[in-house]
C-alpha positions in Angstrom: -11.9 9.6 -21.3 -8.3 7.5 -20.4 -8.2 4.1 -19.7 -6.9 4.4 -16.1 -4.0 1.6 -15.9 -1.9 0.2 -12.4 1.4 -1.0 -13.5 2.4 -2.7 -10.3 6.1 -3.7 -11.1 9.3 -3.9 -8.3 12.1 -4.0 -11.3 12.0 0.0 -12.7 13.4 -1.9 -16.2 10.4 -4.0 -16.7 7.5 -1.5 -15.6 9.6 1.4 -17.5 9.3 -1.0 -20.5 5.6 -1.9 -19.8 4.0 1.7 -19.1 6.3 1.9 -23.1 4.8 -0.6 -24.6 0.9 0.4 -23.4 1.7 4.5 -24.4 2.9 3.4 -28.0 0.0 0.7 -28.3 -1.8 4.1 -27.0 -1.0 6.5 -29.9 -1.2 3.8 -32.9 -4.4 3.2 -31.4 -5.5 6.3 -30.8 -6.4 5.3 -26.8 -6.1 7.6 -23.9 -4.8 6.0 -20.9 -3.9 7.3 -17.5 -0.5 5.1 -16.2 0.9 4.6 -12.6 3.6 2.6 -12.0 3.9 1.1 -8.5 7.2 -0.3 -7.6 6.4 -1.8 -4.0 3.7 -3.7 -3.5 2.9 -3.9 -0.5 2.0 0.2 -0.9 0.0 -0.7 -4.2 -2.3 -2.8 -1.7 -1.9 -0.6 1.3 -3.6 2.3 -1.0 -5.5 0.7 -3.3 -8.5 2.2 -4.5 -10.7 0.7 -6.7 -10.4 3.4 -9.8 -8.1 1.3 -12.4 -9.0 -0.1 -15.1 -6.4 -2.8 -15.5 -3.9 -3.6 -12.9 -0.9 -5.6 -14.4 0.9 -7.4 -11.2 4.4 -8.7 -11.3 3.5 -12.4 -10.2 7.2 -12.6 -8.3 8.0 -10.7 -5.6 10.5 -12.8 -4.3 11.5 -10.2 -1.4 8.3 -10.2 0.3 7.9 -13.1 2.7 4.8 -14.9 3.6 3.6 -16.7 6.6 
């Protein structure tokens, strides 16, 4: 069974680097991952369902304004 991971990162290069690192770890350790990448944190939160085992979420989103 694959470990289900969500990556929430607006910087595409950072998201891709993390995804590649996870896949490399999986290959080296014979662990299967299913990874979905979200570049829009609001869309992730709107569509979120408790289906992921791990969520990697960027801490800072400079383009968001909070009340």
